[in-house]
mmCIF file of the N, C-alpha and C atoms, coordinates in Angstrom:
data_MODEL
# 
_entry.id   MODEL 
# 
loop_
_atom_site.group_PDB 
_atom_site.id 
_atom_site.type_symbol 
_atom_site.label_atom_id 
_atom_site.label_alt_id 
_atom_site.label_comp_id 
_atom_site.label_asym_id 
_atom_site.label_entity_id 
_atom_site.label_seq_id 
_atom_site.pdbx_PDB_ins_code 
_atom_site.Cartn_x 
_atom_site.Cartn_y 
_atom_site.Cartn_z 
_atom_site.occupancy 
_atom_site.B_iso_or_equiv 
_atom_site.pdbx_formal_charge 
_atom_site.auth_seq_id 
_atom_site.auth_comp_id 
_atom_site.auth_asym_id 
_atom_site.auth_atom_id 
_atom_site.pdbx_PDB_model_num 
ATOM 1   N N  . MET A 1 1  ? 0.734  -44.593 -29.306 1.00 0.00 ? 1  MET A N  1 
ATOM 2   C CA . MET A 1 1  ? -0.338 -43.795 -28.727 1.00 0.00 ? 1  MET A CA 1 
ATOM 3   C C  . MET A 1 1  ? -0.077 -43.521 -27.252 1.00 0.00 ? 1  MET A C  1 
ATOM 4   N N  . ASN A 1 2  ? 0.443  -44.485 -26.556 1.00 0.00 ? 2  ASN A N  1 
ATOM 5   C CA . ASN A 1 2  ? 0.713  -44.338 -25.134 1.00 0.00 ? 2  ASN A CA 1 
ATOM 6   C C  . ASN A 1 2  ? 1.778  -43.275 -24.880 1.00 0.00 ? 2  ASN A C  1 
ATOM 7   N N  . GLU A 1 3  ? 2.770  -43.151 -25.765 1.00 0.00 ? 3  GLU A N  1 
ATOM 8   C CA . GLU A 1 3  ? 3.822  -42.141 -25.618 1.00 0.00 ? 3  GLU A CA 1 
ATOM 9   C C  . GLU A 1 3  ? 3.249  -40.737 -25.780 1.00 0.00 ? 3  GLU A C  1 
ATOM 10  N N  . ILE A 1 4  ? 2.303  -40.580 -26.671 1.00 0.00 ? 4  ILE A N  1 
ATOM 11  C CA . ILE A 1 4  ? 1.682  -39.269 -26.882 1.00 0.00 ? 4  ILE A CA 1 
ATOM 12  C C  . ILE A 1 4  ? 0.905  -38.847 -25.640 1.00 0.00 ? 4  ILE A C  1 
ATOM 13  N N  . VAL A 1 5  ? 0.183  -39.764 -25.055 1.00 0.00 ? 5  VAL A N  1 
ATOM 14  C CA . VAL A 1 5  ? -0.582 -39.465 -23.843 1.00 0.00 ? 5  VAL A CA 1 
ATOM 15  C C  . VAL A 1 5  ? 0.362  -39.082 -22.708 1.00 0.00 ? 5  VAL A C  1 
ATOM 16  N N  . CYS A 1 6  ? 1.445  -39.822 -22.540 1.00 0.00 ? 6  CYS A N  1 
ATOM 17  C CA . CYS A 1 6  ? 2.431  -39.494 -21.502 1.00 0.00 ? 6  CYS A CA 1 
ATOM 18  C C  . CYS A 1 6  ? 3.043  -38.120 -21.742 1.00 0.00 ? 6  CYS A C  1 
ATOM 19  N N  . HIS A 1 7  ? 3.325  -37.807 -22.996 1.00 0.00 ? 7  HIS A N  1 
ATOM 20  C CA . HIS A 1 7  ? 3.879  -36.502 -23.343 1.00 0.00 ? 7  HIS A CA 1 
ATOM 21  C C  . HIS A 1 7  ? 2.933  -35.383 -22.911 1.00 0.00 ? 7  HIS A C  1 
ATOM 22  N N  . TRP A 1 8  ? 1.643  -35.511 -23.218 1.00 0.00 ? 8  TRP A N  1 
ATOM 23  C CA . TRP A 1 8  ? 0.684  -34.464 -22.882 1.00 0.00 ? 8  TRP A CA 1 
ATOM 24  C C  . TRP A 1 8  ? 0.430  -34.386 -21.379 1.00 0.00 ? 8  TRP A C  1 
ATOM 25  N N  . ILE A 1 9  ? 0.497  -35.504 -20.701 1.00 0.00 ? 9  ILE A N  1 
ATOM 26  C CA . ILE A 1 9  ? 0.352  -35.482 -19.239 1.00 0.00 ? 9  ILE A CA 1 
ATOM 27  C C  . ILE A 1 9  ? 1.523  -34.749 -18.609 1.00 0.00 ? 9  ILE A C  1 
ATOM 28  N N  . LEU A 1 10 ? 2.737  -35.040 -19.053 1.00 0.00 ? 10 LEU A N  1 
ATOM 29  C CA . LEU A 1 10 ? 3.913  -34.342 -18.526 1.00 0.00 ? 10 LEU A CA 1 
ATOM 30  C C  . LEU A 1 10 ? 3.872  -32.848 -18.865 1.00 0.00 ? 10 LEU A C  1 
ATOM 31  N N  . THR A 1 11 ? 3.427  -32.525 -20.060 1.00 0.00 ? 11 THR A N  1 
ATOM 32  C CA . THR A 1 11 ? 3.297  -31.124 -20.454 1.00 0.00 ? 11 THR A CA 1 
ATOM 33  C C  . THR A 1 11 ? 2.305  -30.406 -19.548 1.00 0.00 ? 11 THR A C  1 
ATOM 34  N N  . ALA A 1 12 ? 1.193  -31.026 -19.261 1.00 0.00 ? 12 ALA A N  1 
ATOM 35  C CA . ALA A 1 12 ? 0.186  -30.421 -18.388 1.00 0.00 ? 12 ALA A CA 1 
ATOM 36  C C  . ALA A 1 12 ? 0.725  -30.234 -16.972 1.00 0.00 ? 12 ALA A C  1 
ATOM 37  N N  . ILE A 1 13 ? 1.503  -31.197 -16.477 1.00 0.00 ? 13 ILE A N  1 
ATOM 38  C CA . ILE A 1 13 ? 2.089  -31.085 -15.135 1.00 0.00 ? 13 ILE A CA 1 
ATOM 39  C C  . ILE A 1 13 ? 3.082  -29.925 -15.082 1.00 0.00 ? 13 ILE A C  1 
ATOM 40  N N  . VAL A 1 14 ? 3.944  -29.819 -16.085 1.00 0.00 ? 14 VAL A N  1 
ATOM 41  C CA . VAL A 1 14 ? 4.931  -28.733 -16.120 1.00 0.00 ? 14 VAL A CA 1 
ATOM 42  C C  . VAL A 1 14 ? 4.230  -27.382 -16.228 1.00 0.00 ? 14 VAL A C  1 
ATOM 43  N N  . LEU A 1 15 ? 3.219  -27.281 -17.069 1.00 0.00 ? 15 LEU A N  1 
ATOM 44  C CA . LEU A 1 15 ? 2.469  -26.040 -17.223 1.00 0.00 ? 15 LEU A CA 1 
ATOM 45  C C  . LEU A 1 15 ? 1.765  -25.664 -15.926 1.00 0.00 ? 15 LEU A C  1 
ATOM 46  N N  . GLY A 1 16 ? 1.164  -26.626 -15.266 1.00 0.00 ? 16 GLY A N  1 
ATOM 47  C CA . GLY A 1 16 ? 0.502  -26.362 -13.988 1.00 0.00 ? 16 GLY A CA 1 
ATOM 48  C C  . GLY A 1 16 ? 1.479  -25.886 -12.928 1.00 0.00 ? 16 GLY A C  1 
ATOM 49  N N  . ALA A 1 17 ? 2.653  -26.510 -12.878 1.00 0.00 ? 17 ALA A N  1 
ATOM 50  C CA . ALA A 1 17 ? 3.673  -26.087 -11.908 1.00 0.00 ? 17 ALA A CA 1 
ATOM 51  C C  . ALA A 1 17 ? 4.162  -24.674 -12.215 1.00 0.00 ? 17 ALA A C  1 
ATOM 52  N N  . ALA A 1 18 ? 4.355  -24.358 -13.480 1.00 0.00 ? 18 ALA A N  1 
ATOM 53  C CA . ALA A 1 18 ? 4.800  -23.021 -13.863 1.00 0.00 ? 18 ALA A CA 1 
ATOM 54  C C  . ALA A 1 18 ? 3.754  -21.972 -13.490 1.00 0.00 ? 18 ALA A C  1 
ATOM 55  N N  . LEU A 1 19 ? 2.496  -22.258 -13.718 1.00 0.00 ? 19 LEU A N  1 
ATOM 56  C CA . LEU A 1 19 ? 1.436  -21.326 -13.346 1.00 0.00 ? 19 LEU A CA 1 
ATOM 57  C C  . LEU A 1 19 ? 1.351  -21.147 -11.833 1.00 0.00 ? 19 LEU A C  1 
ATOM 58  N N  . ALA A 1 20 ? 1.477  -22.234 -11.096 1.00 0.00 ? 20 ALA A N  1 
ATOM 59  C CA . ALA A 1 20 ? 1.434  -22.146 -9.634  1.00 0.00 ? 20 ALA A CA 1 
ATOM 60  C C  . ALA A 1 20 ? 2.586  -21.297 -9.104  1.00 0.00 ? 20 ALA A C  1 
ATOM 61  N N  . LEU A 1 21 ? 3.771  -21.476 -9.649  1.00 0.00 ? 21 LEU A N  1 
ATOM 62  C CA . LEU A 1 21 ? 4.916  -20.674 -9.215  1.00 0.00 ? 21 LEU A CA 1 
ATOM 63  C C  . LEU A 1 21 ? 4.738  -19.206 -9.588  1.00 0.00 ? 21 LEU A C  1 
ATOM 64  N N  . SER A 1 22 ? 4.166  -18.934 -10.742 1.00 0.00 ? 22 SER A N  1 
ATOM 65  C CA . SER A 1 22 ? 3.931  -17.549 -11.162 1.00 0.00 ? 22 SER A CA 1 
ATOM 66  C C  . SER A 1 22 ? 2.934  -16.862 -10.232 1.00 0.00 ? 22 SER A C  1 
ATOM 67  N N  . PHE A 1 23 ? 1.856  -17.541 -9.891  1.00 0.00 ? 23 PHE A N  1 
ATOM 68  C CA . PHE A 1 23 ? 0.878  -16.961 -8.976  1.00 0.00 ? 23 PHE A CA 1 
ATOM 69  C C  . PHE A 1 23 ? 1.468  -16.745 -7.594  1.00 0.00 ? 23 PHE A C  1 
ATOM 70  N N  . ALA A 1 24 ? 2.282  -17.677 -7.133  1.00 0.00 ? 24 ALA A N  1 
ATOM 71  C CA . ALA A 1 24 ? 2.929  -17.520 -5.831  1.00 0.00 ? 24 ALA A CA 1 
ATOM 72  C C  . ALA A 1 24 ? 3.889  -16.338 -5.835  1.00 0.00 ? 24 ALA A C  1 
ATOM 73  N N  . ALA A 1 25 ? 4.620  -16.144 -6.920  1.00 0.00 ? 25 ALA A N  1 
ATOM 74  C CA . ALA A 1 25 ? 5.554  -15.021 -7.014  1.00 0.00 ? 25 ALA A CA 1 
ATOM 75  C C  . ALA A 1 25 ? 4.795  -13.696 -7.035  1.00 0.00 ? 25 ALA A C  1 
ATOM 76  N N  . LEU A 1 26 ? 3.677  -13.627 -7.740  1.00 0.00 ? 26 LEU A N  1 
ATOM 77  C CA . LEU A 1 26 ? 2.893  -12.396 -7.770  1.00 0.00 ? 26 LEU A CA 1 
ATOM 78  C C  . LEU A 1 26 ? 2.292  -12.075 -6.407  1.00 0.00 ? 26 LEU A C  1 
ATOM 79  N N  . LYS A 1 27 ? 1.863  -13.099 -5.709  1.00 0.00 ? 27 LYS A N  1 
ATOM 80  C CA . LYS A 1 27 ? 1.244  -12.899 -4.402  1.00 0.00 ? 27 LYS A CA 1 
ATOM 81  C C  . LYS A 1 27 ? 2.261  -12.416 -3.371  1.00 0.00 ? 27 LYS A C  1 
ATOM 82  N N  . ASN A 1 28 ? 3.489  -12.871 -3.466  1.00 0.00 ? 28 ASN A N  1 
ATOM 83  C CA . ASN A 1 28 ? 4.497  -12.572 -2.458  1.00 0.00 ? 28 ASN A CA 1 
ATOM 84  C C  . ASN A 1 28 ? 5.468  -11.469 -2.865  1.00 0.00 ? 28 ASN A C  1 
ATOM 85  N N  . ARG A 1 29 ? 5.171  -10.729 -3.927  1.00 0.00 ? 29 ARG A N  1 
ATOM 86  C CA . ARG A 1 29 ? 6.109  -9.705  -4.374  1.00 0.00 ? 29 ARG A CA 1 
ATOM 87  C C  . ARG A 1 29 ? 6.005  -8.461  -3.503  1.00 0.00 ? 29 ARG A C  1 
ATOM 88  N N  . LYS A 1 30 ? 7.068  -7.684  -3.532  1.00 0.00 ? 30 LYS A N  1 
ATOM 89  C CA . LYS A 1 30 ? 7.085  -6.423  -2.806  1.00 0.00 ? 30 LYS A CA 1 
ATOM 90  C C  . LYS A 1 30 ? 6.391  -5.363  -3.629  1.00 0.00 ? 30 LYS A C  1 
ATOM 91  N N  . GLY A 1 31 ? 5.890  -4.363  -2.955  1.00 0.00 ? 31 GLY A N  1 
ATOM 92  C CA . GLY A 1 31 ? 5.301  -3.224  -3.651  1.00 0.00 ? 31 GLY A CA 1 
ATOM 93  C C  . GLY A 1 31 ? 3.870  -3.474  -4.077  1.00 0.00 ? 31 GLY A C  1 
ATOM 94  N N  . LYS A 1 32 ? 3.156  -2.385  -4.263  1.00 0.00 ? 32 LYS A N  1 
ATOM 95  C CA . LYS A 1 32 ? 1.755  -2.480  -4.649  1.00 0.00 ? 32 LYS A CA 1 
ATOM 96  C C  . LYS A 1 32 ? 1.545  -2.210  -6.126  1.00 0.00 ? 32 LYS A C  1 
ATOM 97  N N  . GLY A 1 33 ? 2.416  -1.399  -6.721  1.00 0.00 ? 33 GLY A N  1 
ATOM 98  C CA . GLY A 1 33 ? 2.261  -1.020  -8.121  1.00 0.00 ? 33 GLY A CA 1 
ATOM 99  C C  . GLY A 1 33 ? 3.069  -1.914  -9.039  1.00 0.00 ? 33 GLY A C  1 
ATOM 100 N N  . ALA A 1 34 ? 3.115  -1.515  -10.299 1.00 0.00 ? 34 ALA A N  1 
ATOM 101 C CA . ALA A 1 34 ? 3.881  -2.264  -11.285 1.00 0.00 ? 34 ALA A CA 1 
ATOM 102 C C  . ALA A 1 34 ? 5.372  -2.148  -10.994 1.00 0.00 ? 34 ALA A C  1 
ATOM 103 N N  . TYR A 1 35 ? 5.769  -1.017  -10.418 1.00 0.00 ? 35 TYR A N  1 
ATOM 104 C CA . TYR A 1 35 ? 7.179  -0.791  -10.093 1.00 0.00 ? 35 TYR A CA 1 
ATOM 105 C C  . TYR A 1 35 ? 7.311  -0.532  -8.598  1.00 0.00 ? 35 TYR A C  1 
ATOM 106 N N  . LEU A 1 36 ? 8.417  -0.965  -8.036  1.00 0.00 ? 36 LEU A N  1 
ATOM 107 C CA . LEU A 1 36 ? 8.640  -0.761  -6.615  1.00 0.00 ? 36 LEU A CA 1 
ATOM 108 C C  . LEU A 1 36 ? 8.665  0.716   -6.254  1.00 0.00 ? 36 LEU A C  1 
ATOM 109 N N  . CYS A 1 37 ? 9.150  1.538   -7.146  1.00 0.00 ? 37 CYS A N  1 
ATOM 110 C CA . CYS A 1 37 ? 9.283  2.973   -6.869  1.00 0.00 ? 37 CYS A CA 1 
ATOM 111 C C  . CYS A 1 37 ? 7.924  3.634   -6.628  1.00 0.00 ? 37 CYS A C  1 
ATOM 112 N N  . ASP A 1 38 ? 6.851  3.041   -7.147  1.00 0.00 ? 38 ASP A N  1 
ATOM 113 C CA . ASP A 1 38 ? 5.530  3.648   -7.008  1.00 0.00 ? 38 ASP A CA 1 
ATOM 114 C C  . ASP A 1 38 ? 5.151  3.889   -5.548  1.00 0.00 ? 38 ASP A C  1 
ATOM 115 N N  . ASP A 1 39 ? 5.539  2.994   -4.658  1.00 0.00 ? 39 ASP A N  1 
ATOM 116 C CA . ASP A 1 39 ? 5.177  3.163   -3.252  1.00 0.00 ? 39 ASP A CA 1 
ATOM 117 C C  . ASP A 1 39 ? 6.384  3.056   -2.320  1.00 0.00 ? 39 ASP A C  1 
ATOM 118 N N  . CYS A 1 40 ? 7.547  3.447   -2.812  1.00 0.00 ? 40 CYS A N  1 
ATOM 119 C CA . CYS A 1 40 ? 8.762  3.424   -2.002  1.00 0.00 ? 40 CYS A CA 1 
ATOM 120 C C  . CYS A 1 40 ? 8.944  4.778   -1.314  1.00 0.00 ? 40 CYS A C  1 
ATOM 121 N N  . ARG A 1 41 ? 9.379  4.761   -0.068  1.00 0.00 ? 41 ARG A N  1 
ATOM 122 C CA . ARG A 1 41 ? 9.578  6.023   0.653   1.00 0.00 ? 41 ARG A CA 1 
ATOM 123 C C  . ARG A 1 41 ? 10.756 6.816   0.120   1.00 0.00 ? 41 ARG A C  1 
ATOM 124 N N  . PHE A 1 42 ? 11.626 6.193   -0.676  1.00 0.00 ? 42 PHE A N  1 
ATOM 125 C CA . PHE A 1 42 ? 12.782 6.886   -1.255  1.00 0.00 ? 42 PHE A CA 1 
ATOM 126 C C  . PHE A 1 42 ? 12.559 7.303   -2.702  1.00 0.00 ? 42 PHE A C  1 
ATOM 127 N N  . ASN A 1 43 ? 11.328 7.325   -3.180  1.00 0.00 ? 43 ASN A N  1 
ATOM 128 C CA . ASN A 1 43 ? 11.034 7.657   -4.575  1.00 0.00 ? 43 ASN A CA 1 
ATOM 129 C C  . ASN A 1 43 ? 11.128 9.170   -4.783  1.00 0.00 ? 43 ASN A C  1 
ATOM 130 N N  . ASP A 1 44 ? 12.336 9.642   -4.787  1.00 0.00 ? 44 ASP A N  1 
ATOM 131 C CA . ASP A 1 44 ? 12.635 11.056  -4.970  1.00 0.00 ? 44 ASP A CA 1 
ATOM 132 C C  . ASP A 1 44 ? 14.042 11.134  -5.552  1.00 0.00 ? 44 ASP A C  1 
ATOM 133 N N  . SER A 1 45 ? 14.249 12.005  -6.508  1.00 0.00 ? 45 SER A N  1 
ATOM 134 C CA . SER A 1 45 ? 15.561 12.075  -7.155  1.00 0.00 ? 45 SER A CA 1 
ATOM 135 C C  . SER A 1 45 ? 16.673 12.487  -6.196  1.00 0.00 ? 45 SER A C  1 
ATOM 136 N N  . GLU A 1 46 ? 16.338 13.130  -5.084  1.00 0.00 ? 46 GLU A N  1 
ATOM 137 C CA . GLU A 1 46 ? 17.348 13.506  -4.092  1.00 0.00 ? 46 GLU A CA 1 
ATOM 138 C C  . GLU A 1 46 ? 17.639 12.384  -3.108  1.00 0.00 ? 46 GLU A C  1 
ATOM 139 N N  . LYS A 1 47 ? 16.661 11.501  -2.878  1.00 0.00 ? 47 LYS A N  1 
ATOM 140 C CA . LYS A 1 47 ? 16.824 10.416  -1.909  1.00 0.00 ? 47 LYS A CA 1 
ATOM 141 C C  . LYS A 1 47 ? 17.327 9.126   -2.547  1.00 0.00 ? 47 LYS A C  1 
ATOM 142 N N  . CYS A 1 48 ? 17.043 8.935   -3.830  1.00 0.00 ? 48 CYS A N  1 
ATOM 143 C CA . CYS A 1 48 ? 17.415 7.692   -4.515  1.00 0.00 ? 48 CYS A CA 1 
ATOM 144 C C  . CYS A 1 48 ? 18.259 8.018   -5.739  1.00 0.00 ? 48 CYS A C  1 
ATOM 145 N N  . LEU A 1 49 ? 19.460 7.465   -5.765  1.00 0.00 ? 49 LEU A N  1 
ATOM 146 C CA . LEU A 1 49 ? 20.370 7.707   -6.883  1.00 0.00 ? 49 LEU A CA 1 
ATOM 147 C C  . LEU A 1 49 ? 20.504 6.498   -7.802  1.00 0.00 ? 49 LEU A C  1 
ATOM 148 N N  . LYS A 1 50 ? 19.657 5.500   -7.620  1.00 0.00 ? 50 LYS A N  1 
ATOM 149 C CA . LYS A 1 50 ? 19.727 4.293   -8.444  1.00 0.00 ? 50 LYS A CA 1 
ATOM 150 C C  . LYS A 1 50 ? 19.329 4.621   -9.882  1.00 0.00 ? 50 LYS A C  1 
ATOM 151 N N  . THR A 1 51 ? 20.013 4.003   -10.814 1.00 0.00 ? 51 THR A N  1 
ATOM 152 C CA . THR A 1 51 ? 19.763 4.278   -12.234 1.00 0.00 ? 51 THR A CA 1 
ATOM 153 C C  . THR A 1 51 ? 18.429 3.716   -12.724 1.00 0.00 ? 51 THR A C  1 
ATOM 154 N N  . VAL A 1 52 ? 17.874 2.744   -12.023 1.00 0.00 ? 52 VAL A N  1 
ATOM 155 C CA . VAL A 1 52 ? 16.614 2.135   -12.463 1.00 0.00 ? 52 VAL A CA 1 
ATOM 156 C C  . VAL A 1 52 ? 15.390 2.910   -11.982 1.00 0.00 ? 52 VAL A C  1 
ATOM 157 N N  . ARG A 1 53 ? 15.582 3.900   -11.118 1.00 0.00 ? 53 ARG A N  1 
ATOM 158 C CA . ARG A 1 53 ? 14.463 4.684   -10.626 1.00 0.00 ? 53 ARG A CA 1 
ATOM 159 C C  . ARG A 1 53 ? 13.896 5.514   -11.762 1.00 0.00 ? 53 ARG A C  1 
ATOM 160 N N  . PRO A 1 54 ? 12.637 5.589   -11.978 1.00 0.00 ? 54 PRO A N  1 
ATOM 161 C CA . PRO A 1 54 ? 11.486 5.142   -11.197 1.00 0.00 ? 54 PRO A CA 1 
ATOM 162 C C  . PRO A 1 54 ? 10.856 3.848   -11.709 1.00 0.00 ? 54 PRO A C  1 
ATOM 163 N N  . TYR A 1 55 ? 11.621 3.029   -12.412 1.00 0.00 ? 55 TYR A N  1 
ATOM 164 C CA . TYR A 1 55 ? 11.062 1.812   -13.024 1.00 0.00 ? 55 TYR A CA 1 
ATOM 165 C C  . TYR A 1 55 ? 11.652 0.534   -12.436 1.00 0.00 ? 55 TYR A C  1 
ATOM 166 N N  . ALA A 1 56 ? 12.024 0.544   -11.167 1.00 0.00 ? 56 ALA A N  1 
ATOM 167 C CA . ALA A 1 56 ? 12.653 -0.623  -10.548 1.00 0.00 ? 56 ALA A CA 1 
ATOM 168 C C  . ALA A 1 56 ? 11.637 -1.717  -10.264 1.00 0.00 ? 56 ALA A C  1 
ATOM 169 N N  . VAL A 1 57 ? 11.982 -2.931  -10.619 1.00 0.00 ? 57 VAL A N  1 
ATOM 170 C CA . VAL A 1 57 ? 11.166 -4.086  -10.256 1.00 0.00 ? 57 VAL A CA 1 
ATOM 171 C C  . VAL A 1 57 ? 11.877 -4.918  -9.201  1.00 0.00 ? 57 VAL A C  1 
ATOM 172 N N  . GLU A 1 58 ? 13.134 -4.597  -8.952  1.00 0.00 ? 58 GLU A N  1 
ATOM 173 C CA . GLU A 1 58 ? 13.925 -5.260  -7.926  1.00 0.00 ? 58 GLU A CA 1 
ATOM 174 C C  . GLU A 1 58 ? 14.877 -4.215  -7.349  1.00 0.00 ? 58 GLU A C  1 
ATOM 175 N N  . CYS A 1 59 ? 14.902 -4.092  -6.016  1.00 0.00 ? 59 CYS A N  1 
ATOM 176 C CA . CYS A 1 59 ? 15.737 -3.070  -5.403  1.00 0.00 ? 59 CYS A CA 1 
ATOM 177 C C  . CYS A 1 59 ? 16.069 -3.469  -3.971  1.00 0.00 ? 59 CYS A C  1 
ATOM 178 N N  . THR A 1 60 ? 17.332 -3.382  -3.614  1.00 0.00 ? 60 THR A N  1 
ATOM 179 C CA . THR A 1 60 ? 17.744 -3.731  -2.249  1.00 0.00 ? 60 THR A CA 1 
ATOM 180 C C  . THR A 1 60 ? 17.420 -2.619  -1.261  1.00 0.00 ? 60 THR A C  1 
ATOM 181 N N  . SER A 1 61 ? 17.175 -1.404  -1.745  1.00 0.00 ? 61 SER A N  1 
ATOM 182 C CA . SER A 1 61 ? 16.879 -0.272  -0.864  1.00 0.00 ? 61 SER A CA 1 
ATOM 183 C C  . SER A 1 61 ? 15.381 -0.025  -0.687  1.00 0.00 ? 61 SER A C  1 
ATOM 184 N N  . TYR A 1 62 ? 14.546 -0.850  -1.287  1.00 0.00 ? 62 TYR A N  1 
ATOM 185 C CA . TYR A 1 62 ? 13.097 -0.628  -1.227  1.00 0.00 ? 62 TYR A CA 1 
ATOM 186 C C  . TYR A 1 62 ? 12.584 -0.666  0.202   1.00 0.00 ? 62 TYR A C  1 
ATOM 187 N N  . ARG A 1 63 ? 11.831 0.371   0.560   1.00 0.00 ? 63 ARG A N  1 
ATOM 188 C CA . ARG A 1 63 ? 11.132 0.431   1.828   1.00 0.00 ? 63 ARG A CA 1 
ATOM 189 C C  . ARG A 1 63 ? 9.742  0.980   1.522   1.00 0.00 ? 63 ARG A C  1 
ATOM 190 N N  . PRO A 1 64 ? 8.698  0.301   1.970   1.00 0.00 ? 64 PRO A N  1 
ATOM 191 C CA . PRO A 1 64 ? 7.348  0.789   1.659   1.00 0.00 ? 64 PRO A CA 1 
ATOM 192 C C  . PRO A 1 64 ? 7.094  2.155   2.282   1.00 0.00 ? 64 PRO A C  1 
ATOM 193 N N  . ASN A 1 65 ? 6.341  2.968   1.556   1.00 0.00 ? 65 ASN A N  1 
ATOM 194 C CA . ASN A 1 65 ? 5.978  4.287   2.026   1.00 0.00 ? 65 ASN A CA 1 
ATOM 195 C C  . ASN A 1 65 ? 4.998  4.121   3.175   1.00 0.00 ? 65 ASN A C  1 
ATOM 196 N N  . LEU A 1 66 ? 5.290  4.706   4.315   1.00 0.00 ? 66 LEU A N  1 
ATOM 197 C CA . LEU A 1 66 ? 4.429  4.554   5.483   1.00 0.00 ? 66 LEU A CA 1 
ATOM 198 C C  . LEU A 1 66 ? 3.234  5.481   5.444   1.00 0.00 ? 66 LEU A C  1 
ATOM 199 N N  . LYS A 1 67 ? 3.331  6.577   4.711   1.00 0.00 ? 67 LYS A N  1 
ATOM 200 C CA . LYS A 1 67 ? 2.223  7.524   4.607   1.00 0.00 ? 67 LYS A CA 1 
ATOM 201 C C  . LYS A 1 67 ? 1.380  7.178   3.390   1.00 0.00 ? 67 LYS A C  1 
ATOM 202 N N  . PRO A 1 68 ? 0.054  7.147   3.520   1.00 0.00 ? 68 PRO A N  1 
ATOM 203 C CA . PRO A 1 68 ? -0.784 6.924   2.333   1.00 0.00 ? 68 PRO A CA 1 
ATOM 204 C C  . PRO A 1 68 ? -0.708 8.133   1.417   1.00 0.00 ? 68 PRO A C  1 
ATOM 205 N N  . ASN A 1 69 ? -0.757 7.883   0.092   1.00 0.00 ? 69 ASN A N  1 
ATOM 206 C CA . ASN A 1 69 ? -0.685 8.981   -0.890  1.00 0.00 ? 69 ASN A CA 1 
ATOM 207 C C  . ASN A 1 69 ? -1.988 9.701   -1.006  1.00 0.00 ? 69 ASN A C  1 
# 
């Protein structure tokens, strides 16, 4: 019985840590929309030649759009 309790305690700790890391990642992510391209100043087929545009979730060229839409 004691092993089962320890198992569930460890499971709860791991789950709590995973949730905390997920919330921290969401809070500190770049961009406002689901995709970085939604508010990137280079979101134009002439300015951005990346193959993942307009659905990029990670991009080294991302720069937030300074003008409000």
